[in-house]
C-alpha positions in Angstrom: -5.9 -16.7 13.2 -8.3 -15.0 11.2 -10.2 -17.1 8.7 -10.1 -15.7 5.1 -13.1 -15.2 2.2 -12.5 -13.7 -1.0 -11.3 -9.9 -0.4 -12.6 -10.6 3.5 -11.2 -11.8 6.6 -13.2 -12.5 9.9 -11.4 -11.1 12.9 -13.7 -13.4 15.3 -14.5 -16.5 13.3 -15.4 -18.4 16.5 -18.0 -16.0 17.5 -19.6 -16.4 14.0 -19.1 -20.2 14.5 -21.1 -20.2 17.8 -23.7 -18.1 16.6 -24.6 -20.5 13.9 -24.3 -23.2 16.2 -26.8 -21.6 18.3 -29.4 -21.0 15.4 -29.0 -24.4 14.5 -30.1 -25.8 18.0 -32.8 -23.3 18.4 -34.2 -24.4 15.0 -34.0 -28.2 15.5 -35.7 -27.4 19.3 -38.7 -25.4 17.6 -39.0 -28.0 14.7 -39.3 -31.2 17.4 -41.6 -29.3 19.7 -44.0 -28.2 16.9 -43.8 -31.5 14.9 -47.1 -33.0 14.1 -48.3 -36.2 16.3 -50.1 -38.6 14.3 -53.1 -40.3 15.9 -52.4 -43.8 17.2 -53.8 -46.4 15.1 -55.5 -48.7 17.9 -57.6 -47.6 20.8 -59.6 -44.3 21.4 -59.8 -41.9 18.8 -57.9 -38.6 19.2 -59.6 -35.3 18.1 -57.5 -32.5 16.9 -57.7 -29.0 15.6 -58.0 -30.3 12.0 -61.1 -32.2 12.9 -62.5 -29.3 14.3 -61.6 -27.0 11.4 -62.8 -29.4 8.7 -64.3 -27.0 6.5 -62.7 -25.9 3.5 -62.4 -22.4 4.7 -60.9 -23.2 8.0 -58.4 -25.7 6.6 -57.3 -23.2 4.1 -56.8 -20.5 6.6 -55.2 -22.8 9.1 -52.7 -24.1 6.4 -51.8 -20.3 5.5 -51.0 -19.9 9.2 -48.7 -22.9 9.5 -46.8 -21.9 6.2 -46.3 -18.2 7.7 -45.3 -19.6 10.7 -42.7 -21.8 9.0 -41.7 -18.7 7.0 -41.5 -16.6 10.3 -39.2 -19.5 11.8 -36.9 -19.6 8.9 -36.8 -15.7 8.8 -35.7 -15.7 12.5 -33.2 -18.3 12.0 -31.7 -16.2 8.7 -31.4 -13.4 11.2 -29.9 -15.1 13.9 -27.1 -16.6 11.2 -26.6 -13.1 9.6 -26.3 -11.6 13.1 -23.5 -14.3 13.6 -21.8 -13.5 10.4 -21.7 -9.8 12.0 -20.5 -11.2 15.1 -17.5 -12.6 13.3 -16.4 -9.1 12.0 -16.3 -9.0 8.5 -13.1 -6.9 7.4 -11.1 -6.0 4.5 -7.4 -5.0 4.4 -6.6 -1.3 3.3 -4.0 -2.1 0.8 -3.4 1.7 0.1 -2.9 2.4 4.1 -0.2 -0.6 4.2 1.7 0.7 1.4 1.7 4.5 2.7 2.9 3.2 6.2 5.7 0.8 5.0 7.9 2.5 2.5 9.8 5.5 1.8 11.9 6.4 -1.5 14.1 9.2 -1.9 15.3 10.4 -5.2 18.9 11.6 -5.0 20.3 13.5 -7.8 24.1 14.9 -8.3 23.7 18.3 -10.1 27.7 18.9 -10.4 28.8 20.2 -13.8 29.7 16.9 -15.4 26.5 15.2 -14.7 23.9 18.6 -15.2 23.7 17.8 -19.0 22.4 14.4 -18.4 20.2 15.5 -15.4 17.2 16.1 -17.3 17.2 12.5 -18.9 17.6 11.1 -15.0 14.6 13.3 -13.9 12.6 11.7 -16.9 13.8 8.5 -15.7 12.4 9.5 -12.2 9.1 10.4 -13.3 8.8 7.1 -15.3 9.7 5.5 -12.1 7.1 6.8 -9.9 4.4 5.9 -12.1 5.0 2.2 -10.9 4.2 3.3 -7.3 1.1 3.9 -5.5 0.8 5.0 -2.0 4.6 5.3 -1.1 6.2 8.3 0.4 8.7 10.0 -2.2 11.3 12.7 -1.4 13.7 14.4 -3.4 17.6 15.8 -2.9 20.0 17.4 -5.3 23.7 17.5 -4.4 27.1 19.1 -5.7 29.6 20.1 -2.7 26.2 20.2 -0.3 22.8 18.9 -0.4 19.4 20.8 -1.1 15.8 19.0 -0.3 14.0 19.8 -3.4 10.8 18.2 -1.4 10.5 16.2 1.7 8.9 12.6 1.9 5.3 13.0 0.7 2.4 10.9 -0.8 1.0 14.0 -2.5 1.8 12.5 -6.0 0.6 15.9 -7.6 3.3 17.9 -5.8 6.0 15.2 -6.8 4.9 15.2 -10.2 4.8 19.0 -10.3 8.0 19.5 -8.7 9.8 16.8 -11.4 8.2 18.8 -14.3 9.5 22.2 -13.1 12.7 20.7 -12.8 12.8 18.7 -16.3 11.6 22.4 -17.6 14.4 24.2 -15.7 16.9 21.8 -17.1 15.7 22.1 -20.9 18.3 22.4 -23.3 21.0 21.9 -21.0 23.7 19.3 -22.6 27.0 21.2 -22.8 28.5 24.6 -21.4 27.8 26.1 -24.8 24.3 25.5 -24.0 24.5 27.4 -20.8 26.2 30.1 -22.1 23.8 30.8 -25.0 21.0 31.0 -22.4 18.9 33.9 -21.7 19.0 35.7 -18.3 15.7 34.3 -17.3 16.6 30.6 -18.3 20.2 31.1 -16.6 18.6 32.5 -13.3 15.7 29.5 -13.4 18.6 27.0 -13.3 20.6 28.9 -11.0 17.5 29.1 -8.8 16.8 25.3 -9.0 20.8 24.6 -8.2 20.7 27.1 -5.3 22.4 25.6 -2.1 24.4 23.0 -3.6 27.6 24.7 -4.2 28.5 26.1 -0.7 31.7 24.5 -0.4 34.8 26.2 -2.2 37.2 23.9 -4.0 34.7 20.9 -4.0 32.3 19.4 -6.4 30.2 16.4 -6.8 30.8 14.9 -3.0 28.8 11.8 -3.8 29.2 10.1 -0.6 28.2 13.6 1.5 25.3 13.8 -1.0 24.1 10.1 -0.6 24.5 10.5 3.3 22.3 13.8 3.0 19.6 11.6 1.0 19.9 9.2 3.7 19.3 11.7 6.5 15.7 12.4 5.0 14.5 8.7 5.9 13.3 7.7 9.3 15.7 5.9 11.6 18.8 7.1 10.0 21.4 8.0 12.6 24.8 9.2 11.5 27.5 6.8 12.6 25.0 4.4 14.2 23.4 0.9 13.4 19.9 1.8 14.3 17.3 0.0 12.1 14.5 1.6 10.5 11.3 0.3 10.9 10.2 1.6 7.5 10.9 0.0 4.2 13.6 2.6 2.5 15.1 3.2 -1.0 17.5 5.7 -2.5 17.6 5.9 -6.4 21.0 7.6 -6.4 22.3 9.4 -9.9 25.6 10.2 -10.7 28.6 9.4 -13.0 30.7 8.7 -9.5 33.4 11.5 -10.7 34.3 13.7 -7.5 36.3 16.6 -7.0 37.5 17.6 -3.6 37.9 16.0 -0.2 34.6 14.6 1.1 33.2 14.1 4.9 32.2 10.4 3.4 33.1 8.4 0.7 30.8 6.6 -1.4 31.8 3.0 0.1 31.3 4.7 3.6 28.0 6.2 2.8 26.6 2.9 1.6 28.0 1.0 4.6 25.9 3.7 6.8 22.8 3.3 4.8 22.9 -0.4 4.5 23.6 -0.6 8.6 20.3 1.2 9.0 18.0 -1.2 6.3 18.3 1.7 3.5 18.7 0.1 0.2 20.5 1.9 -2.6 20.0 1.6 -6.2 22.3 3.4 -8.8 21.4 5.3 -12.0 24.6 6.2 -14.1 24.3 10.0 -15.3 26.9 10.5 -17.8 27.7 9.9 -21.5 27.4 6.7 -23.0 31.4 6.3 -23.8 32.0 6.4 -20.1 30.0 3.6 -18.7 33.4 1.1 -19.0 35.6 3.6 -17.3 36.9 2.7 -13.8 34.7 5.2 -11.8 31.3 3.6 -13.4 32.6 -0.1 -12.7 33.5 1.0 -9.2 30.1 2.6 -8.7 28.6 -0.7 -10.1 30.5 -2.9 -7.9 29.8 -0.9 -4.5 25.9 -0.6 -5.3 25.6 -4.2 -5.9 27.6 -5.5 -3.0 25.3 -3.6 -0.8 22.2 -5.1 -2.2 21.3 -2.4 -4.6 20.6 -2.5 -8.4 22.9 -0.5 -11.0 21.4 0.7 -14.2 23.6 2.2 -17.0 20.6 2.9 -19.0 17.1 3.9 -18.9 15.2 2.0 -21.2 11.3 0.9 -20.4 12.3 -2.5 -19.4 15.2 -1.3 -17.2 12.8 1.1 -15.1 10.3 -1.7 -14.8 12.8 -3.7 -13.5 13.9 -1.5 -10.8 10.4 -0.7 -9.8 10.0 -4.5 -9.5 13.2 -4.8 -7.5 12.1 -1.8 -4.9 8.9 -3.4 -4.5 10.2 -6.9 -3.9 12.0 -5.6 -0.8 9.1 -4.4 1.4 9.3 -6.1 4.6 7.2 -9.0 5.6 4.4 -7.6 7.4 3.4 -9.4 10.6 -0.2 -9.8 11.9 -0.3 -6.6 14.4 0.8 -4.5 11.1 -2.0 -6.4 8.9 -4.6 -6.1 11.7 -3.9 -2.1 12.0 -4.7 -1.8 8.2 -7.8 -3.8 8.2 -11.3 -1.9 8.3 -14.7 -3.3 9.3 -16.9 -4.1 6.2 -20.1 -5.2 7.3 -21.6 -3.3 4.3 -23.9 -5.7 2.6 -24.3 -8.2 5.5 -26.0 -5.2 7.8 -28.2 -4.5 4.8 -29.2 -8.2 4.4 -29.7 -8.4 8.3 -32.3 -5.3 7.8 -34.2 -6.6 5.1 -34.7 -10.2 6.8 -35.6 -8.4 9.8 -38.3 -6.2 8.0 -39.6 -9.2 6.3 -40.0 -11.5 9.9 -41.7 -8.1 11.1 -44.2 -8.2 8.4 -44.7 -12.0 8.5 -45.0 -11.7 12.1 -48.0 -9.3 12.2 -50.0 -10.8 9.5 -49.9 -13.8 12.1 -51.0 -11.9 14.5 -54.2 -10.9 12.6 
């Protein structure tokens, strides 16, 4: 068990305690051995060094010598105590390393025709969401009839921000088919390039279950048709209107079951018009997401985003002692400096005593 101090943990506290006890024993023994003995009151007189050095100058030098001796002893004891502290191995927890090693988040976006006018708003929601995180690995996949990885899991937040900004820029002004028809060739090509790879199946669109499985496949530990649990905390933020067309390989319910069996939590964002929030497809999506332990958001207010970030953060796996130790870094810092200063002062005092 590690003894804890504010922002510090002692890996080997027993070593420090043993060192401190040894220092106390040595100091007590030295003080006992060097204690001044009083002459007996009766009997023959006993002469001491004080009697031989009774002159004023000699007495002053003797007092100085004794004071320096006591100071040297105190400094030596302090050096031993500081050595005991270092033997106990002061360490701190690298919180960023813990986070980066324990949690993955995939942004999973439906880019079918019915959701495309709302995808820019969803991307802005994603950008607001990741501002609440630090150290997590973030990935993004978009889907229609097939899926495409926009960027794999990474803790490079500059890359994540740049990719989301480029996506938001590509979707600027896409709110209806009329907007698409009125676009310049360059703007249309930009959107087409961004959507490339998401419509590879004919007569099918917005295959939500398949898209969710594709997003889950980006996470380590996910296995198709298997209940192999991931060792990492994993979340998917799925944005769709839950309106599918065509025959999917997996339904949304089946995809949620697969994700849940491997320890992946799926949260839902509704990507559609406000008047559709009460429709059966939206209600079914909410029910299925929440029944699998996820959170469903129909809006994108700051309070909603903050609550979703808190929900994701609260699901982090409990860390055992071995994982905590793996993130511990030795922090001798000021203790080493203090020991070096004490030893230098002790050496100066010892040199003065020899003179």
